C-alpha positions in Angstrom: 83.0 150.0 136.4 82.8 149.1 132.7 79.3 149.2 131.1 78.4 145.8 129.7 77.9 146.0 125.9 74.8 144.2 124.7 75.6 141.6 122.0 74.0 142.0 118.6 72.0 139.2 117.1 73.2 137.3 114.1 71.0 135.0 112.1 72.8 132.5 109.9 70.6 130.7 107.3 72.4 127.6 106.2 71.7 126.1 102.8 71.0 122.4 102.4 74.5 122.1 100.9 75.9 122.8 104.3 75.2 119.1 104.9 75.2 117.5 101.4 77.6 118.7 98.8 77.3 118.4 95.0 78.1 114.8 93.9 77.8 113.3 97.4 75.5 110.5 98.4 74.6 112.3 101.6 75.7 109.7 104.1 75.5 110.6 107.8 79.3 110.7 107.9 79.5 113.1 105.0 76.8 115.4 106.5 78.5 115.6 109.9 81.9 116.3 108.2 80.4 119.0 106.0 78.6 120.6 108.9 81.9 121.2 110.8 82.9 123.9 108.3 80.1 126.4 109.0 79.5 125.3 112.6 83.1 125.9 113.6 82.8 129.5 112.4 79.4 129.9 114.1 80.9 128.6 117.4 83.6 131.3 117.3 81.0 134.0 116.4 78.8 133.0 119.3 81.4 134.5 121.6 80.6 137.9 120.1 77.0 137.6 118.9 73.7 136.1 120.0 73.0 133.4 117.4 70.0 132.0 115.6 70.6 129.2 113.0 68.1 128.3 110.4 68.6 125.7 107.7 67.4 124.3 104.4 66.2 120.8 103.9 65.9 120.4 100.1 68.1 117.4 99.7 66.9 115.7 102.9 63.1 116.1 102.4 63.6 115.1 98.7 65.4 112.0 99.9 62.5 111.2 102.3 60.1 111.4 99.4 62.2 109.0 97.4 62.4 106.6 100.4 58.6 106.7 100.6 58.2 105.8 97.0 60.5 102.8 97.4 58.3 101.2 100.2 54.6 100.4 100.1 54.6 98.6 103.4 53.8 101.7 105.5 51.5 104.7 104.9 52.8 107.6 102.9 53.4 110.8 104.8 52.4 114.4 103.7 55.1 117.0 103.1 54.3 118.9 106.4 55.3 115.7 108.3 58.4 115.2 106.2 59.4 118.8 106.9 58.9 118.2 110.7 61.1 115.1 110.4 63.9 117.0 108.8 63.7 119.7 111.4 64.4 117.1 114.1 67.0 115.3 112.0 69.1 118.3 111.0 68.5 120.2 114.2 70.1 117.3 116.1 73.0 117.2 113.7 73.6 121.0 114.0 73.2 121.0 117.7 75.5 118.1 118.4 78.2 119.5 116.0 77.9 122.9 117.6 78.3 121.4 121.1 81.5 119.7 120.0 82.9 122.8 118.4 82.2 124.9 121.4 84.0 122.4 123.7 87.0 122.5 121.3 87.1 126.2 121.9 87.2 125.6 125.7 83.5 126.7 126.1 82.1 123.9 128.2 78.5 125.2 128.6 76.4 127.2 126.2 72.6 126.7 126.3 71.4 125.3 122.9 67.9 124.5 121.7 66.4 123.1 118.5 62.9 124.3 118.1 60.2 122.7 115.9 58.8 125.7 114.1 55.5 126.5 112.4 55.1 129.2 109.8 51.7 130.6 108.9 50.9 130.9 105.2 47.9 132.4 103.4 45.5 129.7 102.0 44.8 132.1 99.1 48.5 132.4 98.1 48.7 132.0 94.3 51.7 129.6 94.9 49.2 126.8 95.7 48.3 126.7 92.0 51.9 126.9 90.7 54.5 124.5 92.2 58.0 126.2 92.1 60.2 125.1 95.0 63.0 122.6 94.0 63.5 119.7 96.3 65.5 116.5 96.2 68.3 115.5 93.8 69.4 117.2 90.6 68.9 115.3 87.4 70.7 115.9 84.1 67.7 114.9 82.0 64.0 115.4 82.7 63.2 111.8 82.0 65.6 110.6 84.8 63.5 112.3 87.5 60.9 110.2 89.3 57.2 110.8 88.8 54.8 112.0 91.5 55.6 115.8 91.5 56.1 118.3 88.7 59.6 118.6 87.2 61.2 121.9 86.3 64.6 122.9 84.9 66.6 125.0 87.4 70.1 126.6 87.2 71.6 123.3 88.4 69.5 120.9 86.3 66.1 119.2 86.5 64.5 118.9 89.9 61.1 118.1 91.4 59.2 121.1 92.5 56.5 121.5 95.1 54.1 124.3 96.2 55.9 127.1 98.1 53.7 129.8 99.6 55.2 133.0 101.1 55.6 133.0 104.9 53.2 135.4 106.7 54.5 135.0 110.3 56.6 132.7 112.5 54.3 131.2 115.1 57.1 130.8 117.8 58.6 134.2 117.3 58.0 135.3 120.9 59.5 132.1 122.3 62.6 132.5 120.0 63.1 136.1 121.1 62.9 135.2 124.8 65.4 132.4 124.2 68.0 134.5 122.5 67.6 137.2 125.1 68.5 134.5 127.6 71.7 133.8 125.5 70.4 130.5 124.1 71.7 129.6 120.6 68.5 128.8 118.8 68.1 126.4 115.8 64.8 126.9 114.2 62.7 127.3 111.0 64.3 124.3 109.5 63.4 123.8 105.9 61.4 127.1 106.0 59.3 125.8 108.9 56.2 123.6 108.9 53.6 125.4 106.7 50.3 125.9 108.5 47.1 127.8 107.9 45.4 129.5 110.7 41.7 128.9 111.3 40.6 130.8 114.4 43.0 129.9 117.1 43.9 126.6 115.5 46.6 125.7 113.0 46.3 123.1 110.2 49.3 121.8 108.2 49.4 122.0 104.5 51.2 120.0 101.8 53.9 122.5 100.9 57.5 123.6 101.5 58.4 127.2 102.4 61.6 128.8 101.1 63.9 128.8 104.1 65.5 132.1 103.1 62.2 133.9 103.0 61.1 132.3 106.3 64.5 133.3 107.8 64.1 136.9 106.6 60.6 137.0 108.2 62.0 135.6 111.5 64.9 138.1 111.4 62.3 140.9 111.0 60.1 139.7 113.8 62.7 139.1 116.5 64.9 142.1 115.7 68.0 140.6 114.2 71.0 142.9 113.5 72.8 140.8 110.8 71.0 138.4 108.5 73.5 136.1 106.7 72.6 133.6 104.0 75.3 130.9 103.5 75.2 129.0 100.2 77.5 127.2 97.8 78.9 130.3 96.0 81.1 133.2 97.2 78.3 135.7 96.8 76.0 137.3 94.3 77.1 137.3 90.7 76.0 139.0 87.5 75.9 136.8 84.4 76.5 133.8 86.7 78.3 130.9 84.9 79.2 132.9 81.8 82.5 134.1 80.6 81.8 137.7 81.9 80.6 136.5 85.3 81.1 139.3 87.9 80.7 138.8 91.7 79.5 141.9 93.5 80.8 142.9 97.0 77.7 145.1 97.6 74.4 146.2 96.1 71.9 148.9 96.9 68.3 147.8 97.1 67.4 149.6 93.9 70.3 147.8 92.1 69.1 144.5 93.4 65.5 145.2 92.3 66.7 146.1 88.8 68.9 143.0 88.4 66.1 140.8 89.7 63.7 142.3 87.0 66.4 141.7 84.4 66.5 138.0 85.2 70.0 138.0 86.7 68.9 135.9 89.7 66.8 132.8 88.7 63.9 131.7 90.9 65.4 128.2 91.4 68.7 129.4 92.8 69.8 133.0 93.8 66.4 134.7 93.3 64.8 133.8 96.7 68.0 134.7 98.5 68.0 138.1 96.9 64.3 138.6 97.7 64.9 137.6 101.3 67.9 139.9 101.8 65.9 142.8 100.2 62.9 142.1 102.4 65.0 142.2 105.5 67.0 145.3 104.6 63.9 147.3 103.5 62.1 146.5 106.7 65.0 146.8 109.2 67.6 149.0 107.5 70.2 146.6 108.9 72.8 144.3 107.3 72.1 141.4 105.0 74.9 139.3 103.5 75.0 136.4 101.0 78.2 134.4 101.2 79.7 130.9 100.9 79.5 128.2 103.6 83.3 128.5 103.9 83.4 132.3 104.5 80.7 132.9 107.1 83.0 134.6 109.7 84.9 136.8 107.1 81.5 137.9 105.7 80.2 138.9 109.1 83.4 140.9 109.5 82.8 142.6 106.2 85.7 140.9 104.4 83.7 138.5 102.1 80.4 137.9 100.5 77.9 140.3 98.9 76.1 142.8 101.1 72.7 144.3 100.3 72.2 147.8 101.6 69.6 150.5 101.5 
């Protein structure tokens, strides 16, 4: 009798560009079409791995902020509520797309769940006095960006920035672990999770957005993920990105990544948090972390694409 091999756990952190690509309006039709590219690959990988999917919400939560500004007939909502809204919105889109892709593969039942997720942050985090997380559309000129939040220049252009404290722990980590152990595909920590501060046994939401890659790395640590993959809009990690001598790296040791980060190779508004998240996961777990493009998720898991960070 053959011994049953336990599946490894793969966490795929999808960037906001998985739904809205550069230059698009972000219609529902465009978002569903864009999602089919990564989700088709994840559906195939689910036959080999236990799957956790996390996702960004930068364009979507920024759009909700813009919609609020355009209407004074209803009360304005704080960021914590907007993050919760995008968790439901994007979770639904990912789950329904995944269900369709699984059926196309002839898999007519796989348990799926989208989980509203809280992430604890430290009320004394210095980030509360230094907004740094880009959200919403990219603007070519600073004066084109709407008022209401600070504006900073990022690698892609001018964007609104909001407070972004570091994640301390994922509140639902035990529930997520139980679900993946029961072979559920779990969609969680959307937009980095809803930021909350713990007071005794209670939690209180705060006006902030957590970086989804750092929250995903924390979750990967806490539930014992084997492969942590960050899917974005570039093939991998590059030195001198956007310059004539740009060089994509297939792999980096932790010490190399730390050095390049100190040298400013990975800006805080783009690749920086992804590198930090991958380094955090590898240093705590000793397992695989990969940064790759939305189009090459499956080849990256197989070791044929992307940039791998190793000890």
